[in-house]
N, C-alpha and C positions, 0 to 999 in steps of 0.2 A: 065494750071497747073494740077500738075500730085498729083493723087489720094490715098490719106491717107492710106498704105498699112495695120492700124488698120481699118480702116471702109470698109477696104474690107474683113478681117477675120470678122469683127461682122456682116457685110451683108450676109457672108458664112457660119454661125453660125447661124443666126435667120434662113435662108431660111433651113438648115438642120432640129432647132425643129420646124418648122411651118411641113417639110415634114414627119416628124417623129411625129407630132399631127396627121395630116390627117391618117398617117396608123395606129397609134393607135385606132382614132375614130372606122375604118373601121374594126379593129380586135375583139375592144369591141363588136361593132355589131353583127359581125358575132359570138364570142362567147355569147352574150345574144341571138341569135336566136338559138343555140346549146344545151344551156342548157334549154330555154323554150321547145324544144321538147324533151331533157330528162327526163324533170318532165313528161309530157304527158306520154309518154312511161313507165315512171316507176308507174306512175297512173293506167296505164291500165293493165300492170302487176300486180297489185298490188290485182287490182277487180280480175284478173282472178286465184290468188294463192286464196284469199277466196271462189271464184267460186269455184275449184275446192277441197278446203279441206269441204264443204260443199258436194260437191258429194262424197267424199271419206265418210264422217261419212254415209250416206245414204246407201253406196256400205257396210260399216262394219255392219251397223244396218241388212239390208237386208240378209246379212251371216250368221248374229248369229240367226237371227230367222229363217234363212233356215235348221239351226242344227250344224253350223260350231262352232265348243266347244270352238275355242283359244279366238272368239270376245263373247262368249255368257255374261259373268261376265258384259262388257263394256255394252250390248243390253238392260240388264234388268236393269241395273242402270240408261240407257237411259230413259227407260221406265217407268221406278219408280220416273225421277224428273218430266218426262212428266205427270204422272197422280196428284203429289203434285200442278204444277203448274193449270192443269185444277180444281182439287179440290179447289184449291185457288181461281179461276177466282169464281168458283160455290159458293161461300163462300162469295165473296164481292158482287156478284150478288143477293145472298139472303138477304144480308144486305142493297143492295138500297132498295131492293123492301117494306121493313118493315117501 
């Protein structure tokens, strides 16, 4: 009995679909791992940027306090802001004690 060519064709197509499915699942897993690695790298880089911004801010303040005229206005503004924050904290502590 001869095998029907339609059945042979369907079997070949199903085999191809199964192979494609396996390949795509493997690729999806690899891409998911890559995405997770990149997200971790991104978090680490964002943390580092924040750290460097704090360091830069401190360096500018130090420079201004040392006499660098270009950053003097920013340093005064920051000191004033910090003083207001300290005053606010003192006022809240005094209000709690009463």
